[in-house]
C-alpha positions in Angstrom: 3.0 10.4 18.7 2.7 9.0 15.3 1.3 5.5 14.5 4.0 3.2 13.2 3.3 0.3 11.0 4.5 -3.2 12.6 5.9 -5.8 10.2 3.4 -8.1 8.8 0.5 -5.9 10.0 -1.7 -3.3 8.5 -4.7 -0.9 9.1 -7.9 -0.4 6.9 -10.1 2.3 6.9 -13.6 3.1 5.3 -13.4 4.9 2.0 -15.7 7.9 2.6 -15.2 9.1 -1.1 -16.7 6.0 -2.8 -20.2 6.4 -4.3 -22.5 4.1 -5.6 -21.7 2.3 -8.8 -18.0 3.4 -9.0 -14.9 1.1 -8.8 -13.3 2.7 -5.8 -12.4 0.1 -3.1 -14.9 0.0 0.0 -11.6 0.2 2.2 -8.2 1.5 2.1 -5.0 1.5 3.9 -1.7 0.6 4.4 0.4 -2.5 5.8 4.1 -3.5 6.0 4.8 -6.8 4.5 8.3 -8.5 5.2 9.9 -4.9 5.6 8.3 -3.3 2.5 5.3 -0.7 2.9 2.2 -1.7 0.8 -1.3 0.1 0.0 -4.3 -2.2 0.7 -7.5 -1.8 -1.2 -10.6 -3.9 -0.4 -13.9 -4.4 -2.1 -17.0 -5.9 0.1 -18.6 -8.6 -2.0 -21.2 -11.0 -2.1 -20.4 -14.9 -2.8 -22.1 -18.2 -2.3 -20.9 -18.6 1.1 -21.9 -15.0 2.1 -20.3 -11.8 2.4 -16.5 -11.5 2.1 -13.5 -8.9 1.3 -11.4 -8.9 -1.8 -8.0 -7.6 -1.0 -5.6 -6.0 -3.3 -1.9 -5.1 -2.3 0.0 -2.4 -4.2 3.1 -0.2 -4.1 2.6 3.1 -2.2 1.0 5.8 -4.7 3.4 8.4 -5.5 2.3 11.5 -7.4 3.5 11.6 -11.1 7.1 13.6 -11.2 7.4 12.8 -7.7 10.5 10.5 -7.1 11.9 8.7 -3.8 15.5 9.4 -3.0 17.9 7.4 -5.1 18.7 4.0 -3.3 22.3 3.3 -2.6 23.5 1.0 -5.4 25.9 -2.1 -4.6 28.0 -1.1 -7.7 28.5 2.2 -6.2 30.6 0.8 -3.3 33.8 0.8 -5.2 36.7 2.9 -4.9 36.2 6.8 -5.2 37.8 8.3 -8.5 40.2 10.8 -6.8 
């Protein structure tokens, strides 16, 4: 049974590939926001009020040259040409 993201929720996991001094996030994960899948990156930071997480949402990563299947376009819904 695979895990399926519920709308407006997500999961973060510790980034084990991060090394001291690099700019990679401390945590990485994914979320579904209003039905759209997003990647999450989070950095542990120190502030005047204590430790906090700085979070960034972005579109899911795609390898260069990799494309998702083309989406159905509204203008394609007209009559067939034959």
